[in-house]
C-alpha positions, -999 to +999 in steps of 0.1 A: -398-068+231-435-079+222-443-082+257-430-046+265-451-033+236-482-050+249-476-035+282-472-001+269-505-005+250-522-018+280-510+012+300-523+035+274-557+019+275-560+021+312-549+059+311-574+068+284-589+104+286-617+107+313-642+117+286-633+091+260-653+096+227-650+067+202-643+076+166-676+079+148-671+061+115-708+063+103-711+101+109-677+106+093-688+086+062-719+105+059-705+141+064-669+139+049-682+137+012-704+168+015-677+195+008-672+177-026-707+188-036-698+225-034-678+226-066-707+209-084-732+233-070-710+263-081-706+248-115-745+243-118-748+280-108-723+291-135-698+304-110-668+282-120-657+264-151-667+226-154-630+216-155-624+235-122-654+220-107-643+183-116-607+190-104-619+206-071-645+179-066-620+151-072-596+166-047-622+170-021-634+134-027-598+122-022-595+142+010-629+128+023-617+092+016-584+098+034-603+112+063-627+083+064-598+058+062-581+076+092-611+074+113-616+038+104-580+031+115-584+049+147-615+030+154-597-003+147-568+007+168-590+016+198-608-018+196-576-037+192-559-019+220-589-024+244-593-061+232-557-070+244-564-056+279-598-074+281-584-106+270-560-107+298-587-097+323-602-129+334-626-114+362-639-084+342-624-059+367-603-037+343-618-002+341-612+030+321-634+050+297-619+032+267-623-003+283-659+005+293-668+017+257-653-016+242-669-038+269-702-023+262-698-029+224-687-066+230-715-074+254-743-054+238-776-073+228-766-067+192-732-083+196-745-113+216-773-119+189-748-116+161-725-144+176-754-165+186-766-165+150-731-173+139-730-203+161-765-213+148-752-211+113-723-234+123-747-259+137-769-257+106-740-262+083-728-293+104-763-309+102-770-300+066-775-329+043-759-310+015-723-312+017-705-282+002-669-290-008-657-254-003-669-250+033-640-244+057-659-260+086-647-291+101-682-307+100-671-340+116-656-322+146-686-299+148-710-329+147-692-345+175-696-314+196-731-304+187-741-305+224-715-278+233-722-257+203-760-256+212-750-247+248-729-219+234-757-205+212-783-207+240-758-190+265-751-162+240-789-157+233-799-157+269-798-119+274-810-123+311-775-136+320-747-111+316-714-122+300-679-110+303-662-090+274-633-115+274-656-144+267-671-125+238-636-121+223-628-158+229-660-169+212-655-145+183-619-158+177-632-194+179-658-186+151-637-163+130-601-176+130-603-200+099-566-209+100-560-221+137-594-225+153-601-261+160-637-255+145-620-252+110-583-266+115-584-304+109-551-309+128-567-293+159-601-309+159-594-328+191-590-295+209-626-284+200-644-297+230-620-279+254-621-248+233-660-247+235-660-255+272-634-229+277-654-203+257-685-211+278-666-206+310-651-174+298-684-160+293-696-164+329-693-135+352-675-146+386-696-145+416 
């Protein structure tokens, strides 16, 4: 059943509208609250009662919040749907307006620098003389694999070499999944060398 649902989502992603426009969360967050100012302006001008202004403003604020939440969910859904397809695409050949938009996000200079900085932070934490009890990082495993971590950081930061969206997703999962990633999970520490090597391989564009 899950496989069937995934297939449907992949088909939807590949058949995205020809002129796909990603949900614009920032613009919505800036513009949606503006109607809520109208009752305040009318109250200041003496056109409506203060209670009416507060009630109207509150209702408009709730509507604005709901709209922003809806756009945020649509953006999350678009990214999740595209990510599922891109993760299954080992050669970077899947194409649709939706996938092209998401691939552009994932492989952008900003995204690469963000992940490179994240890897840099992991290296810094592993090498730090100050041992913080609360850190989720498996420092011993990270220390044993510093060479691969540094290679990963340099690969992400080398903007002259293109990367595959799938590889960016694999790296992000390795860094972000605090429950099952071998970078954090003690029970899977022995898998870290293969995970890092695999992430490096997944970044490379096939020739």
